Residue frames relative to the residue before (quaternion, step in Angstrom):
aa qw qx qy qz dx dy dz
M 1.0000 0.0000 0.0000 0.0000 0.00 0.00 0.00
K 0.6477 0.5137 -0.3179 0.4644 3.58 0.98 -0.86
R 0.6357 0.5228 -0.3229 0.4673 3.58 1.04 -0.83
L 0.6481 0.5091 -0.3281 0.4617 3.61 0.95 -0.76
C 0.6414 0.5190 -0.3196 0.4660 3.61 0.94 -0.85
F 0.6453 0.5274 -0.3092 0.4582 3.53 1.00 -0.91
C 0.6657 0.5060 -0.3033 0.4569 3.61 0.93 -0.87
V 0.6303 0.5300 -0.3244 0.4653 3.57 1.06 -0.82
I 0.6583 0.5134 -0.2967 0.4637 3.58 0.94 -0.94
L 0.6610 0.5193 -0.2999 0.4511 3.57 0.99 -0.94
I 0.6420 0.5139 -0.3161 0.4731 3.60 0.99 -0.86
F 0.6577 0.5061 -0.3209 0.4564 3.58 0.95 -0.89
F 0.6493 0.5223 -0.3150 0.4544 3.59 1.01 -0.83
I 0.6525 0.5049 -0.3143 0.4696 3.63 1.01 -0.76
L 0.6401 0.5130 -0.3256 0.4703 3.58 1.00 -0.80
Q 0.6416 0.5251 -0.3231 0.4563 3.59 0.99 -0.78
L 0.6463 0.5096 -0.3212 0.4684 3.58 0.99 -0.86
N 0.6458 0.5219 -0.3178 0.4577 3.58 0.95 -0.88
A 0.6523 0.5145 -0.3102 0.4622 3.58 0.96 -0.86
Q 0.6600 0.4942 -0.3122 0.4719 3.57 0.94 -0.87
S 0.6262 0.5409 -0.3338 0.4516 3.61 1.04 -0.80
K 0.6827 0.4907 -0.2932 0.4551 3.59 0.90 -0.86
N 0.7436 0.3976 -0.2078 0.4957 3.58 1.08 -0.75
Q 0.4203 0.7359 -0.4527 0.2772 3.57 1.23 0.07
N 0.4501 -0.6678 0.5150 0.2937 3.60 -0.95 0.85
I 0.4174 -0.6750 0.5390 0.2822 3.54 -1.13 0.67
N 0.0957 -0.7804 0.6151 0.0596 3.55 -1.26 0.47
Y 0.7623 -0.3994 0.2651 0.4348 3.50 -1.34 0.14
N 0.6968 0.4767 -0.2931 0.4487 3.59 0.73 -1.01
Y 0.6314 0.5257 -0.3384 0.4588 3.57 0.99 -0.76
L 0.6871 0.4749 -0.3060 0.4568 3.58 0.80 -0.91
K 0.6423 0.5270 -0.3200 0.4553 3.59 0.99 -0.81
S 0.6529 0.5274 -0.3177 0.4412 3.57 1.09 -0.70
I 0.7638 0.3524 -0.2067 0.4997 3.61 1.02 -0.73
F 0.7227 0.2474 -0.2103 0.6101 3.61 1.35 -0.12
P 0.0163 -0.8787 0.4762 0.0286 3.61 0.72 1.02
S 0.6598 0.5184 -0.3067 0.4492 3.64 1.18 -0.44
H 0.6066 0.5823 -0.3347 0.4254 3.56 1.26 -0.40
L 0.3823 -0.6087 0.6361 0.2805 3.47 -1.40 0.43
V 0.1285 -0.8045 0.5785 0.0402 3.58 -0.72 1.08
L 0.0392 -0.8004 0.5972 -0.0336 3.55 -0.73 1.13
S 0.2557 -0.7389 0.6061 0.1455 3.54 -1.12 0.77
L 0.1973 0.7749 -0.5722 0.1821 3.56 -0.68 1.14
E 0.8719 -0.0427 0.0020 0.4877 3.57 -0.92 0.99
N 0.7027 -0.4973 0.2405 0.4484 3.51 0.84 1.13
K 0.6517 0.4408 -0.3375 0.5168 3.55 1.15 0.63
Y 0.2989 -0.7048 0.6049 0.2189 3.50 -1.32 0.40
Y 0.1611 -0.7877 0.5923 0.0527 3.56 -0.78 1.10
L 0.1221 -0.7994 0.5880 0.0196 3.55 -0.72 1.11
F 0.0386 -0.8299 0.5549 -0.0425 3.56 -0.66 1.20
M 0.0768 0.7307 -0.6783 -0.0112 3.53 -1.35 0.51
P 0.6020 -0.5319 0.4242 0.4181 3.60 -1.17 0.43
H 0.4990 -0.6572 0.4752 0.3053 3.55 -1.00 0.78
Q 0.2153 -0.7467 0.6160 0.1286 3.55 -1.30 0.51
S 0.8404 -0.1362 0.0613 0.5209 3.57 -0.54 1.19
D 0.6875 -0.5031 0.2352 0.4678 3.53 0.99 1.05
M 0.5417 0.5690 -0.4214 0.4530 3.57 1.21 0.42
S 0.2329 -0.7961 0.5507 0.0936 3.55 -1.03 0.87
A 0.2343 -0.7492 0.6069 0.1243 3.50 -1.19 0.81
D 0.4184 0.7432 -0.4491 0.2662 3.59 1.28 0.01
L 0.0733 -0.7841 0.6162 -0.0069 3.54 -1.19 0.76
V 0.1272 -0.7572 0.6334 0.0967 3.55 -1.29 0.46
F 0.0635 -0.8023 0.5935 -0.0047 3.55 -0.90 0.99
Q 0.4841 -0.6373 0.5214 0.2960 3.58 -1.17 0.65
Q 0.3407 -0.7214 0.5616 0.2194 3.58 -1.02 0.78
N 0.8365 0.2334 -0.1448 0.4741 3.55 -1.36 0.26
S 0.6341 0.4987 -0.3512 0.4752 3.56 0.90 0.82
T 0.4191 -0.6795 0.5313 0.2833 3.58 -1.12 0.64
K 0.6968 0.3338 -0.2655 0.5767 3.57 1.33 0.00
P 0.1283 -0.8729 0.4684 0.0472 3.53 0.23 1.32
F 0.6047 0.5918 -0.3635 0.3899 3.59 1.18 -0.35
L 0.3704 -0.7400 0.5187 0.2149 3.58 -0.71 1.07
N 0.1905 -0.7665 0.6055 0.0977 3.53 -1.05 0.79
T 0.5091 0.6356 -0.4189 0.4017 3.53 0.84 1.03
W 0.0688 0.7622 -0.6406 0.0618 3.54 -1.29 0.54
E 0.1752 -0.7817 0.5817 0.1409 3.60 -1.20 0.05
M 0.3913 -0.6791 0.5619 0.2645 3.52 -1.29 0.37
R 0.0145 0.7740 -0.6311 0.0482 3.52 -0.94 1.04
N 0.8335 -0.1820 0.1093 0.5101 3.59 -0.47 1.22
D 0.7306 -0.4430 0.2225 0.4695 3.57 0.74 1.13
Y 0.6139 0.4952 -0.3814 0.4821 3.56 1.12 0.56
L 0.3368 -0.6759 0.6188 0.2167 3.54 -1.11 0.77
V 0.0379 -0.8063 0.5899 -0.0211 3.59 -0.68 1.11
Y 0.2171 -0.7910 0.5653 0.0877 3.55 -0.81 1.07
P 0.6945 -0.4865 0.3177 0.4244 3.64 -1.20 0.42
S 0.6539 0.5045 -0.3021 0.4760 3.63 1.13 -0.61
K 0.4755 -0.6786 0.4059 0.3856 3.58 1.40 -0.11
D 0.3789 0.6512 -0.5323 0.3859 3.62 1.19 0.34
S 0.0206 0.8194 -0.5701 0.0559 3.54 -0.95 0.85
V 0.0491 -0.7831 0.6195 0.0250 3.58 -1.22 0.44
S 0.4983 -0.6590 0.4865 0.2840 3.55 -1.09 0.79
T 0.1435 -0.7710 0.6150 0.0822 3.53 -1.07 0.81
A 0.2456 0.8266 -0.4811 0.1581 3.58 1.22 0.47
Y 0.7085 0.4467 -0.2554 0.4829 3.60 1.13 -0.63
L 0.6495 0.5400 -0.2909 0.4494 3.60 1.32 -0.10
T 0.4628 -0.6074 0.5498 0.3385 3.55 -1.27 0.34
N 0.6668 -0.4807 0.3717 0.4314 3.56 -1.27 0.27
K 0.6412 0.5190 -0.3305 0.4585 3.61 0.94 -0.77
E 0.6666 0.5055 -0.3040 0.4556 3.58 0.92 -0.86
A 0.6453 0.5197 -0.3131 0.4642 3.53 1.01 -0.84
A 0.6441 0.5236 -0.3084 0.4646 3.57 1.02 -0.84
E 0.6842 0.4833 -0.2861 0.4651 3.58 0.99 -0.78
M 0.6883 0.4774 -0.2781 0.4702 3.59 1.06 -0.71
A 0.5411 0.6695 -0.3906 0.3263 3.62 1.06 -0.68
P 0.7388 0.4039 -0.2747 0.4644 3.67 0.66 -0.89
I 0.5857 0.5689 -0.3648 0.4474 3.57 1.13 -0.58
I 0.6941 0.4583 -0.2792 0.4798 3.56 0.84 -0.93
N 0.5976 0.5607 -0.3550 0.4500 3.59 1.04 -0.71
A 0.6784 0.4842 -0.2950 0.4672 3.58 0.85 -1.02
L 0.6454 0.5180 -0.3196 0.4615 3.62 0.97 -0.78
L 0.6102 0.5606 -0.3619 0.4272 3.62 0.99 -0.78
Y 0.6882 0.4609 -0.2766 0.4873 3.57 0.89 -0.97
K 0.6691 0.5211 -0.3253 0.4182 3.59 0.80 -0.95
I 0.7227 0.4268 -0.2644 0.4751 3.60 0.87 -0.86
K 0.6845 0.4846 -0.3138 0.4451 3.63 0.87 -0.78
C 0.6958 0.4507 -0.2752 0.4869 3.59 1.22 -0.40
I 0.3587 0.7338 -0.4988 0.2899 3.57 1.24 0.19
G 0.7823 0.2859 -0.2499 0.4938 3.58 -0.95 0.94
T 0.6928 0.4066 -0.2778 0.5268 3.63 1.24 0.04
P 0.6506 -0.5128 0.3798 0.4117 3.59 -1.23 0.26
L 0.6223 0.5628 -0.3510 0.4157 3.63 1.10 -0.50
F 0.4581 0.6780 -0.4509 0.3566 3.58 1.27 -0.25
A 0.6855 0.4963 -0.3008 0.4396 3.61 0.87 -0.91
K 0.6650 0.5057 -0.3009 0.4600 3.61 1.13 -0.55
A 0.6393 0.5176 -0.3174 0.4719 3.56 1.21 -0.59
E 0.1733 -0.8387 0.5128 0.0604 3.54 -0.16 1.32
F 0.2032 0.7422 -0.6296 0.1070 3.53 -1.06 0.82
N 0.0004 -0.7917 0.6076 -0.0633 3.52 -0.77 1.15
A 0.0712 0.7694 -0.6317 0.0623 3.55 -1.04 0.87
N 0.3181 -0.7253 0.5847 0.1756 3.54 -0.86 1.06
A 0.3109 0.7840 -0.4647 0.2698 3.58 0.53 1.21
E 0.4989 -0.5900 0.5447 0.3260 3.48 -1.22 0.63
T 0.0803 -0.8343 0.5448 -0.0257 3.59 -0.66 1.14
W 0.0568 -0.7971 0.6011 -0.0090 3.51 -0.93 1.02
L 0.1524 -0.7680 0.6154 0.0906 3.57 -0.98 0.86
I 0.0690 -0.7787 0.6235 -0.0028 3.54 -0.76 1.15
K 0.1150 -0.7930 0.5969 0.0408 3.57 -0.62 1.17
R 0.1342 -0.7980 0.5856 0.0469 3.48 -0.90 1.04
N 0.0945 0.7800 -0.6134 0.0802 3.54 -1.03 0.84
E 0.7524 -0.3985 0.2495 0.4614 3.58 -1.24 -0.06
G 0.6826 0.4920 -0.2882 0.4572 3.58 1.14 -0.62
G 0.7245 -0.3627 0.2605 0.5250 3.64 1.20 -0.04
R 0.4863 -0.6475 0.4746 0.3450 3.57 -0.86 -0.85
T 0.2347 -0.7255 0.6265 0.1614 3.50 -1.34 0.44
K 0.1568 -0.7779 0.6038 0.0755 3.57 -1.14 0.65
E 0.0248 0.8116 -0.5774 0.0850 3.53 -0.79 1.11
E 0.3023 -0.7273 0.5812 0.2048 3.58 -0.92 0.87
L 0.2227 -0.7903 0.5638 0.0895 3.56 -0.85 1.02
P 0.6202 -0.5744 0.3800 0.3755 3.62 -1.13 0.56
S 0.7926 -0.0831 0.0984 0.5959 3.62 1.05 -0.71
L 0.6307 -0.5161 0.4145 0.4051 3.51 -1.35 0.20
N 0.6061 0.5635 -0.3599 0.4307 3.59 1.08 -0.66
V 0.6035 0.5387 -0.3697 0.4571 3.59 1.09 -0.61
A 0.6413 0.5147 -0.3200 0.4705 3.59 1.02 -0.76
F 0.6631 0.5062 -0.2963 0.4651 3.55 0.92 -0.90
N 0.6404 0.5223 -0.3135 0.4677 3.61 0.99 -0.82
M 0.6217 0.5363 -0.3285 0.4668 3.56 1.03 -0.80
L 0.6796 0.4783 -0.2820 0.4795 3.58 0.91 -0.95
N 0.6252 0.5495 -0.3356 0.4411 3.60 0.99 -0.77
N 0.6611 0.4860 -0.2948 0.4897 3.60 1.06 -0.74
K 0.7076 0.4759 -0.2561 0.4552 3.56 1.05 -0.81
W 0.7709 0.3948 -0.1765 0.4676 3.58 1.01 -0.80
K 0.2022 0.7518 -0.5911 0.2108 3.60 0.88 0.90
N 0.8464 0.1556 -0.1271 0.4932 3.56 -1.17 0.65
R 0.5318 0.5767 -0.4382 0.4390 3.56 1.00 0.88
N 0.3652 -0.6687 0.5892 0.2689 3.52 -1.28 0.40
I 0.2246 -0.7994 0.5496 0.0918 3.55 -0.76 1.09
Y 0.0767 -0.7868 0.6124 0.0068 3.55 -0.76 1.12
L 0.0941 -0.8204 0.5637 -0.0179 3.55 -1.05 0.76
R 0.0256 -0.7569 0.6523 0.0313 3.51 -1.26 0.58
I 0.2886 -0.7149 0.6018 0.2084 3.58 -0.95 0.86
A 0.2355 -0.8544 0.4538 0.0922 3.52 -0.18 1.36
D 0.8253 -0.0032 0.0701 0.5603 3.57 1.01 -0.71
L 0.0746 0.7385 -0.6701 -0.0005 3.50 -1.33 0.44
K 0.2231 0.7840 -0.5275 0.2392 3.54 -0.21 1.29
K 0.4280 -0.6518 0.5592 0.2817 3.54 -1.43 -0.10
A 0.0198 -0.7697 0.6377 -0.0216 3.51 -1.06 0.94
N 0.8308 -0.0577 -0.0143 0.5534 3.56 -0.62 1.14
G 0.7320 -0.4518 0.2283 0.4559 3.55 1.00 0.88
H 0.6714 0.4761 -0.2873 0.4899 3.59 1.30 -0.06
L 0.4483 -0.6839 0.5027 0.2803 3.56 -1.06 0.76
E 0.0036 -0.7719 0.6357 0.0005 3.51 -1.15 0.81
F 0.0359 0.7797 -0.6251 -0.0046 3.57 -1.08 0.60
H 0.2894 -0.7805 0.5531 0.0337 3.47 -1.28 0.70
F 0.0999 -0.7852 0.6090 0.0516 3.62 -0.77 0.96
N 0.1936 -0.7143 0.6568 0.1446 3.56 -1.20 0.69
V 0.0500 -0.8087 0.5854 -0.0273 3.58 -0.76 1.00
M 0.0572 -0.7690 0.6355 0.0383 3.54 -1.13 0.75
A 0.1317 -0.7683 0.6226 0.0693 3.56 -0.88 0.95
L 0.1303 -0.8337 0.5367 0.0010 3.58 -0.29 1.34
Q 0.3653 -0.7226 0.5479 0.2102 3.59 -0.70 1.13
R 0.4613 -0.7360 0.4219 0.2598 3.57 -0.67 1.10
H 0.7430 0.4658 -0.2490 0.4111 3.61 0.90 -0.83
D 0.8309 0.1641 -0.0713 0.5269 3.61 1.06 -0.57
N 0.4608 -0.7204 0.4146 0.3111 3.60 1.29 0.17
T 0.3181 0.7047 -0.5485 0.3183 3.59 1.11 0.59
K 0.1691 -0.8201 0.5443 0.0509 3.55 -0.92 0.91
D 0.1618 -0.6813 0.6956 0.1605 3.46 -1.41 0.49
F 0.1509 -0.7680 0.6144 0.0989 3.53 -1.07 0.81
L 0.0710 -0.7981 0.5982 -0.0126 3.50 -1.03 0.91
D 0.1028 -0.7453 0.6548 0.0718 3.56 -0.91 0.99
I 0.0744 -0.7932 0.6037 0.0276 3.60 -0.77 1.02
R 0.1099 -0.8038 0.5846 0.0054 3.54 -0.66 1.14
F 0.1321 -0.8090 0.5726 0.0133 3.56 -0.64 1.18
H 0.0933 -0.7691 0.6315 0.0329 3.55 -1.09 0.86
A 0.2130 -0.8007 0.5511 0.0991 3.58 -0.93 0.90
D 0.4653 -0.6620 0.5024 0.3048 3.59 -1.13 0.51
I 0.7518 -0.4019 0.2606 0.4531 3.58 -1.26 -0.09
D 0.6572 0.4738 -0.2925 0.5080 3.59 1.27 -0.38
N 0.4613 -0.7026 0.4125 0.3513 3.61 1.33 0.12
K 0.4427 0.6307 -0.4908 0.4067 3.54 1.06 0.90
I 0.5108 -0.6615 0.4484 0.3168 3.58 -0.86 0.88
D 0.0324 -0.8317 0.5540 -0.0157 3.62 -0.61 1.08
L 0.7917 0.1455 -0.1007 0.5848 3.63 1.21 -0.18
V 0.0165 -0.7851 0.6186 -0.0270 3.55 -0.91 0.99
M 0.0775 -0.7745 0.6271 0.0292 3.54 -0.89 0.99
L 0.1010 -0.7915 0.6022 0.0265 3.61 -0.74 1.10
F 0.1199 -0.7829 0.6101 0.0200 3.54 -0.72 1.17
L 0.0619 -0.8408 0.5364 -0.0381 3.59 -0.29 1.30
Y 0.0915 -0.7573 0.6465 0.0168 3.53 -0.95 1.08
E 0.1593 -0.8563 0.4898 0.0378 3.58 -0.40 1.22
D 0.8776 0.1180 -0.0796 0.4578 3.51 -1.31 0.62
I 0.2032 0.7684 -0.5665 0.2176 3.53 0.73 1.16
K 0.0903 -0.7987 0.5945 0.0229 3.58 -0.81 1.05
E 0.4478 -0.6843 0.4999 0.2850 3.55 -1.02 0.77
C-alpha cells in the first residue's frame, strides 16, 4: 500500500514538473541557448532575434516576453504587403481584403513553426492543416516522391534532421491560380559547424474556403559550396 501511494505521488510530481516546463516563460538566456548564432535584444516587452540575411532569406524572430505564449499573433498591411514583426513580408496585390485577412494568421503560424525547427520551441509553435502532403527529395541520382500522412509528419521529420542548424526563410509568392490561393516558401537549413545546407521549397495550395488542402515539399539535401 505504501509503495502504491509513493508511486501515485511520484507520478503526480512528474506531471506537475512537465506542466510547469510547458508553461515556463522564455527569457534571454533560454533564447540564447537555443538560438546561439542570433543576436538577442530585449525591447518593449519583446525579444528580437537577428542574424545577417542569406540570399534574401531571413532567420529573424520576435517573441513576446513574460508570457507562456511567446509567439506574436500580429501583423500589419503596408501598401498591399503583409508585414510581420520579424519583417518577413509578402505582397497581397492579387488578393481581396478578405483573402488577405484569412491568409495572414496562417502565414504567421508557419513562420514560427518553420523558423523554430530544430529547437525546443518547435513543439510550442502550433500549426495544423488537413492537407494532402507530398515530399519530393532531389539528389544527384534523381528524385524520390513520397506521400506523407500529414504536414506535421513532414515538419517532425525536419525537426529531427535539422538540430543545431540555423533556419532561414523567404515568402516567395502569394497569388491566385484558377481561383485558388497559392503561396510558396523558400527555406534554407544551414549547418553551424561546416556550412552544409539543406534547401526546401514548400508550395501550398488552398481550397475555395482558403484552407490549405495540398502541400508539396521539395527537399535538396547536403548542398556544399
